[in-house]
N, C-alpha and C positions, 0 to 999 in steps of 0.2 A: 521825255520821250519826243522823238522827231514826228512831226506831221508829214504825211505824204498825200499827195493828190492822186486820186484813181485816174491812171491814163485813159483817155479816150481814143478809139479808132473809128474811122468812118468806113463801113463796110461797102458804101458806095464807091469808094476809091478802088476797092478791089474788084467789085462786080462790073463797074462801068469804065474802069481806068485801062490804060495801056499797059504794056508789059513792065515799064519803069515804075508806073504808080502802083501796080499790083506787087511788085517787089518792095517798094517802099512801105506798103501796107504790111506785109509779111514781116518785114524788119521791125517795124514799130510794134506789132502785135508780140513778136517773140521777145522783144526787148521789155515790154511791159510785164509780160508773164515771168520773165527771168528775174527782174528787179523787184516787182511788187507782188506777183502771184495772182493778179486780178486785173481785169480790164473792162471798161464800159465800152458798148458798141452803139454807135449812132448810125442812122440811116440803114437800119436793119430790115425795115419792111413790116415789122410786127405792129399792127394798129394799136394806138394809144388805148382804145376802148377795151382791147383784150388785156393789156397790160393792167389797166386799172381794175378789171374784173378779177384778175389773179390776186392782186393785193387785197381786195375786199372780201374774198372768200377765205 
């Protein structure tokens, strides 16, 4: 079985980027969903404390 890494996208690139950076983000996001069906998102603004709480409950 072939191992694949989960692609990561930086939401900050979309939120704070210019038109070219936003287009690159959308392209990368679409490619990740098309190839893998899953994507990790960084710089999403969700506090780590909240993420940890969800995992512990």
